[in-house]
C-alpha positions in Angstrom: -16.9 10.8 3.9 -17.6 9.9 0.2 -14.5 12.0 -0.8 -12.0 10.2 1.5 -9.5 8.0 -0.2 -7.5 5.6 2.0 -4.3 4.2 0.5 -1.9 1.7 2.0 0.7 -0.9 0.9 1.4 -4.5 2.1 4.2 -6.9 1.1 3.0 -10.3 -0.1 5.5 -13.2 0.2 5.3 -16.1 -2.3 7.5 -18.8 -0.8 5.1 -19.5 2.1 7.7 -19.5 4.9 5.9 -18.7 8.2 6.9 -15.7 10.1 8.2 -15.6 13.7 4.7 -14.8 15.1 3.4 -18.1 13.7 5.9 -20.0 15.8 4.5 -18.9 19.2 3.3 -21.7 21.5 2.8 -22.6 25.1 5.6 -24.7 26.7 5.4 -26.9 29.7 8.0 -26.5 32.4 11.3 -28.1 31.2 10.1 -28.5 27.6 12.7 -27.3 25.1 12.0 -24.3 22.9 11.0 -25.2 19.3 13.2 -24.0 16.5 12.1 -20.6 15.3 11.7 -20.0 11.5 12.7 -16.6 10.4 11.9 -15.1 7.1 15.0 -14.5 5.0 15.6 -11.3 3.1 15.8 -13.2 -0.3 12.2 -14.3 -0.3 10.3 -13.6 -3.5 7.7 -10.9 -2.8 5.6 -8.2 -4.3 4.0 -5.1 -3.0 0.3 -4.7 -3.1 -0.8 -1.0 -3.2 -4.5 -0.4 -2.8 -6.7 2.8 -2.6 -10.4 2.8 -1.8 -13.3 5.0 -0.8 -16.3 4.4 1.3 -18.5 4.5 -1.8 -16.7 1.3 -3.1 -14.3 2.8 -5.5 -11.1 0.6 -5.6 -7.8 0.8 -7.3 -4.9 -1.6 -6.7 -1.6 -2.5 -8.3 1.3 -4.8 -7.6 5.0 -4.3 -8.2 6.9 -6.2 -10.8 9.7 -8.6 -9.7 12.7 -6.5 -8.6 10.8 -3.2 -8.9 11.5 -0.6 -6.2 8.8 1.4 -4.6 9.8 5.0 -4.8 8.1 8.4 -5.3 7.8 7.7 -9.1 5.9 4.5 -8.5 3.5 6.2 -6.0 2.9 9.2 -8.4 2.2 6.8 -11.3 -0.2 4.8 -9.1 -2.1 8.0 -8.0 -2.3 9.1 -11.7 -3.7 5.8 -12.9 -6.2 5.8 -10.0 -7.3 9.3 -11.0 -7.7 8.3 -14.6 -9.7 5.2 -13.6 -12.0 7.0 -11.3 -12.5 9.9 -13.7 -13.7 7.4 -16.3 -16.4 5.8 -14.2 -19.9 6.1 -15.7 -21.6 6.5 -12.4 -20.2 8.7 -9.6 -17.1 9.8 -11.4 -14.6 11.6 -9.2 -11.7 13.9 -9.8 -8.6 13.8 -7.6 -8.9 17.5 -6.7 -12.2 16.6 -5.0 -10.8 14.0 -2.6 -8.9 13.9 0.7 -6.1 11.4 0.2 -5.2 9.5 3.5 -1.9 7.6 3.8 1.0 7.0 6.3 4.3 8.8 6.3 6.3 6.2 4.3 9.2 7.6 2.4 7.6 7.5 -1.1 4.6 9.4 0.3 6.7 12.2 1.9 9.2 12.5 -1.0 9.4 15.9 -2.6 8.3 14.6 -6.0 5.2 13.1 -4.5 4.3 16.1 -2.5 4.8 18.4 -5.6 2.6 16.1 -7.7 -0.2 16.1 -5.1 0.0 19.9 -4.6 0.0 20.5 -8.4 -3.2 18.3 -8.8 -4.9 20.0 -5.8 -5.2 16.8 -3.8 -5.6 17.4 -0.1 -3.6 15.1 2.1 -4.4 13.5 5.4 -1.4 11.8 7.1 
């Protein structure tokens, strides 16, 4: 289990508008429905990408404003993570020693990403 790396992404919104789920409430009979606030597509947001192991190794990064998340971004993240973990004084780890777990998001399944992972000898777990 020490060699398992879990990686995932999550969008972080900065304008603080609540999502539709936060508008749920119980209504009495005949009570009008409250106005539902929906998140608009123009909200300022950033993507948080994090990778971690059971032995408390952690790597995270956020996107810059307007930056797209594509295969190149993911490959660069994995490279920086490998460089960081290889430089640890205690319990250094090389990427060819790990099993990398992630979902089937487009940047993960892109040909460039798959080629990079194969070339580095990183085993994948989807």
